[in-house]
C-alpha positions as CSV (number, residue, x, y, z in Angstrom):
1,K,-39.3,4.9,-35.7
2,S,-38.8,5.5,-32.1
3,L,-40.5,3.4,-29.4
4,R,-42.7,6.4,-28.5
5,E,-43.9,6.7,-32.2
6,N,-44.6,2.9,-32.3
7,L,-46.5,3.0,-29.1
8,T,-48.5,6.0,-30.2
9,D,-49.4,4.3,-33.5
10,Y,-50.3,1.1,-31.7
11,F,-52.5,3.0,-29.1
12,L,-54.3,4.9,-31.9
13,A,-55.0,1.7,-33.8
14,L,-56.3,0.0,-30.7
15,S,-58.4,3.1,-30.0
16,A,-59.9,3.0,-33.5
17,R,-60.6,-0.8,-33.2
18,Q,-62.1,-0.5,-29.7
19,K,-63.9,2.8,-30.5
20,S,-62.7,4.4,-27.2
21,N,-60.0,6.6,-25.8
22,S,-59.6,4.1,-23.0
23,V,-58.2,0.9,-24.5
24,L,-57.6,-2.6,-23.0
25,L,-54.3,-4.1,-24.1
26,P,-54.9,-7.4,-25.7
27,T,-51.5,-8.7,-24.5
28,T,-49.3,-8.5,-21.4
29,K,-46.7,-5.7,-21.3
30,K,-44.0,-8.3,-21.6
31,Q,-45.6,-9.5,-24.9
32,L,-45.9,-5.9,-26.0
33,A,-42.2,-5.3,-25.3
34,D,-41.4,-8.5,-27.4
35,Y,-43.7,-7.2,-30.2
36,F,-41.7,-3.9,-30.4
37,G,-38.4,-5.7,-30.0
38,V,-37.4,-3.9,-26.8
39,Q,-36.6,-5.0,-23.3
40,R,-39.5,-4.8,-20.8
41,P,-37.7,-2.1,-18.7
42,S,-37.4,0.1,-21.8
43,L,-41.1,-0.3,-22.5
44,F,-42.0,0.6,-18.9
45,R,-39.6,3.6,-19.0
46,E,-41.2,5.0,-22.1
47,L,-44.8,4.3,-20.8
48,K,-43.8,6.1,-17.6
49,R,-42.4,9.1,-19.5
50,M,-45.6,9.3,-21.6
51,K,-47.7,9.1,-18.4
52,D,-45.5,11.8,-16.7
53,E,-46.0,14.1,-19.7
54,G,-49.8,13.6,-19.4
55,L,-50.1,11.8,-22.8
56,I,-51.6,8.6,-21.3
57,E,-52.9,7.2,-18.1
58,I,-52.1,3.6,-17.1
59,A,-54.1,1.2,-14.9
60,N,-52.9,-2.3,-15.3
61,R,-53.8,-3.3,-18.9
62,R,-56.1,-0.3,-19.5
63,I,-54.5,2.7,-21.2
64,T,-56.4,6.0,-21.4
65,I,-55.2,8.1,-24.3
66,K,-54.9,11.7,-23.4
67,F,-53.0,13.0,-26.3
68,L,-56.1,12.9,-28.5
69,D,-57.4,15.8,-26.5
70,R,-54.6,18.1,-27.7
């Protein structure tokens, strides 16, 4: 699976657990990168791409999932 697919699945699972489209990451982004087995810059690059494409909004550790609206 691609990093984007993994992130999407992870955000959807968090959304279901927290019962909200706006989720709070339970870890730092560095720990999240380690969890997915990628370098931190790679994670940030993919998060930025998703943000630029309007799929998510990012505010520190809060991620707002926009792709559920589509």
